[in-house]
N, C-alpha and C positions, 0 to 999 in steps of 0.2 A: 612936100613930103617925099622921102626917098622910096624907091621900089623895095619890096621885100617878098619873101616866100614863107609859107607856113606848111610844115610837114611833121606829123607826129603819129606814126603808124602803130605804136604799141597799144594793145588793149589793156587798160588798167582797171583792176577791181580794188576799190578802196573801202575800208571800214572794218570794224570788228567782225570776225568770223569769215572774212573774205577767202581764206585759204580753202574753204569747202567748195569754192567755185571750180577748183581743179578737177573734181570728180566728173565734171561735165565739159571740161575744156576741150577745144578743138585742137588736138595734137595728133601727129602722125602715129599710126599703130606701131607697136613694138616697145622695147624696153627704153628706159631713160637713164641718164647719169645725173645723180644729185651731187653737187659740189658744195662743200662747206668747210669751215675751219674751226680750230680750237675744240672745245668740249661743250660750250654752253648750249649750242643748238641741239646737241644730243641730250644733255642732262635735263634741259627744260622741256623735252618732248617734242620740239618742233620738227625734227627729222622724222619721227614716227608719224606725226600728224600729216605732214606733206606726203610721205610715202603711202599712208593709208588712203588719203584722198585720191592719189593717182592710181592706187590699186583698184579703187572703185571704178575708175575709167579703163581698167584693163591693162595697166602699165606696170611691169616689174622694174624695180629700181636697183641700180648699183650705187653705192655711196662712197665718195671720196671725201676724207675728213682732214686733210693736211694743208689747207691753204694758209699761208703766212699773213700776218697783219698788213705788211706791204707785199702784195703777191708777187711772186717771182716767175721768171720765164721757166724755171724748173717745174713749178706747179702747173703751168700751162702745158708743158710737154707731157707730164705724167697723166694729166686729165685727158688730153687728146688721144694719147696711146690707149688709155683705158676705154674711152668711148669707141674707138675703132675695134678694139679686141672684143668688146661686148656687143658690137653691132647696134649701138644705141641710135635711136631715131630722133632724140632731142636731148637737151641738157637743161638742168635746173641749177641756178645759183641761189643758195639759201644762206643768208647772213648779211653782213655789211657789204660795202663796196668791194672789199677784197675778194669775197666769194663770187659775187656777181660779175665782177670784171674778169676774173679767171674763167668763169663759165663762158663769157662772150668770146674771149680769145681761144679757148679750147674748142668751142663750137666751130670757129673758123678753121682751126688746124686739124680737126677731125675730118674735114672734107677737102683740104688743100695740101699740096706738097710743101716740103721745106720746113722752115722754122718760123715761129711768130715774128722774130726780129727781121725776117725778110720783108715783112709787110708793114713795118713801123717807119713812120716819117720822122726824121730828127735824130740827132746823135749818130750812132753807128748803124742805125736801121737802113735797110736797102730800099725802102719806099716802093716796093712792088705792089701791084693790084691783085686782089683775090680773084682767082679764076672761077671758083665754084661758090655757090651760096653756102653759108654756114648751116649747121644744124639749127632748127628752131630753138630759141632761148626763152626759158621761163625765169623771171627774176622775182624772188621773194625776199624783200628787205626786212631785216630785223633791227635796223638802225635808221635814224633820220639824219643823214648827213651828206651822202654822196650824190643823191639824185640819179644814180645810175639805172634805176628802174624806169626812168623816163627820158633817157638819152642813149645815143649809140656808142658812147665813149667807154674806153677801158684803159686803166693805168696799170702798167706792169713794170717791174724792176728787173733790169739785166745788169748785174754787177753794180757799178756806180751810177748807171743811167736809169732814171725813173721817168717814163715817157707815156703820155696819153695819146690815144688814137681811136679811130672808129670811122664808120661810114654808114650809109643807109642800110647796109646789109646787117649791121650789128645792133640794131634796135631789138629789144626784147619783143618776142611775139606776144607774150602775156606777162603782165606784172601784177603781183599781189602786194598791196600795201595794207597790212593788217596791224593796227596799233596794239592789238593784244600781244603781238610778238615783240613789243618794244618796252614792256612795263618793267623789266628787270635790268635794263641797261644802267650801270652805275652812274652816279651824278657827274663825275668828271668826264666820262665818255659821252654822256648826254650833252654836256656843254661843248666838248670838242666837235662832236658831230653836228650839233646845231649851228655852231659858228661856221663850219664848212658850208652848210646849206646857205647860211646868211651871205657868205662871201660869193658863192655862186650867183646869188641874186644881185648883189651889189656890183660885182665885176661886170655881169651881163648888162646891167643898167647903164654903166659908164662906157662900155665898149662902143667903138665907132660903128659896129655892125648891128647895134640894137635897133629894134623895130617897135612900132606901137603895140604889137602883140606881146613881144618879149617884155617890154616895159610894164605892161599891165600885170603879167605874172610876177615880175620882179618886185613891184611895190606891194602886192598882196603877200608874197612870201616874207618880205621884210617886216610887214605889219604883224603877221602871225607869229614870227619869231620874237619880235619885241614884246608882244603881248604874253606869250606863253612859255618861252624857253626858260626864264627864271623859275617859273612854277614847276616845270618838268624836272629841272635840276633839284629843286627843293623837295619835291614829292613825286617820285617816279610812278606812283600809283594813281596820280591825277589823270584820269582817262581823257578828260577834255583837253588838258594841256598836251598830252601825248598825241592826241589826234590832230591838234593844231600844228604841232611841230612836224608831224608826219606829212600833213598836207603841204606845209611850207616847203619841205624837202622835195616833194614831188613837183611842185610848181617851179622850184629852183632848177630841177632837172629839165623842165620845159625850157627854161631860160638858157641853159647850156646848149640845148638843141637849136634854139631859134636865134640866139645871139652867140656869146662866147665868154669863156673866162678870159682874164687879162693877165698881165705879167705878175700879179701877186701870186698866182698859182705856179708860174714858172719858177719864181724865186724859191717858193717853199718846196717844190719838188726837188730842186737842187739840194736843199738842206736835208730833207728826209731821204733822198737818194744816197747821200754820203753818210747819213746818220740814221740807219734803219730803225733805231729805237725811238725816234722822234715821231709821235703821232701827227698825222697830217694836219688835223684841225688845230692842235696846239701850236704847230709851227705857224699857221696862218694867223692865229690870235696874236702871237708875239711880234709879228712884223706889221700888223695891220694899221696901227695908229700912225707910224711913220710913213707907211705906204700911202694912205689916203690923204695925208697932208700934202703930198706931191701934186695933187690934182685940184687943190682948192681954188687956184687962180683961173682954171679953164673949165671947171665943172661946178661952179658955185650953185647954179640953179638945181642941178640934179642931186648934188650932195644935200641941199636943203630939203628936197623932196624925200630923200632917204631918211633924213633926220626926223622929218614930220611923221613918216611911216613908223619910225621907232618910238614916236610919242614925244619928241622934244620940240617944243614950240618955237624956240629961237633959231632953228635951222642949222645948228652946229653939229654936223654929222660926227666928227671926230670925238666931240664931247659925249654925244649920244652913244657912240661905240664904247667909249671908256666906261660910261655908266653901266652899259649892258654887261661888259666884262666883269665889273665889280659885282653886279647883281648875281652873276653866275659863278662867282668865286674863282675866276681864272685870271684875275689881274696880277697875280703874283708869280706867274710863270716866268722862267728864266731860260734863255737859250743856252747859257753855260751849263745848265743841269743836263743837257742832252749831248754834250761834247762839242757843241759849236764853238769855234775858236776864231778870234779876230785875225789871226795870221793866215786864215784860209778864206777871208772874205772875197778876195779877188778870184779864188778858185770857184767859190759858190756862184759868183756872178758869171764867170765863164760858162759854167755848167748850165745856168739858167738860159743863157742865150743859145748855147749849142744844142741843148736837149729839147727845149720848147720855145724856140725863138719866135715862132709864129704868133704866140700870145702877145709879144711886145708890139706887134704890128697893128693890133686893135686897141692899144692904149689911147686915151684921149689926148695925151701929149707924149712925145717920144721920151723914153728913159734910156740913159747911157749906162755903160758899165760903172762909171763913177757914181751915178744916181743909185744904182743897186747897192754899191758898197756903202753909200751914205745911209740908205734905208737900214741896212744891217747894222751899221755903226750906231745909229740912233735907237735901234731896237735892242741892242745887246746889253745884257746885265748878267 
């Protein structure tokens, strides 16, 4: 058995009503910055609930509401400047991965000089190290997809580059996983987000850096998604299904921390980096069948374990994945509907290697540029 390490410093409060824990949370004295996007967190009252709980703890909050679905470096710059101007002592990311990832990056830039891209590894990032600790980060997820409440990573878009990064300093200090905040997510987004969580678990299970601890979390996350994601898509008010998928998402976040995503995520980031209207989870769904076929000869046992976790007795993971996509009504997605074009397949492949090439290094077998083009070709319609 190979050596491994285990480190997961975030304090996570899970379950209905967990947002109330914020009133007694151990946060530094002073005001905070709440970062969110769109209008749903405001209209549904989540912003008010979070601010009220923090007010009980003596914290006045400033709210930033303009995070994009694929969060941009401009969002990070604006939030960092606001945190500095208001003298904020901590930041809160409320929403999906976009809001929480922006909060993580802004927390870093509120206390460090330069620009976020100075500290990004990959692409045109300068790969510098943070000199100062970020502001403490509170993550409150309203979706079950990214796992960012349970990992240190943040994905930010700068022009055509969409790159993930993070380190031990960018773990959330406190994370709230309250399924009550997820009940109104529309069916198609529930599916996209659930499959994102699924692939975090699957990729981490196949990655060469997987450990017994990460594998345990992977299989449980896969099992919960197979059991409950179709139910959550069919009936968003199914509290048990929502809780199962929320827990699966957090467990998959542990997997990202303890193992790694693989090149499936690098390929999709290249697609949605060049086509910002492509939802990340949808992109993963559309390339997944062709992607996992590539590993059948070298990961037969692990693929069978994942298939069994999804409830398929014959051990055919690709077939189990296709069945789950059909059950969640996402098997009809088309890359062409999002502007993806075959004449750009080589460009997408180049971006995948240039922007997040490190993920290719933990694949169970090496993939070439030609392999990536073949995956896109097989996935395209």
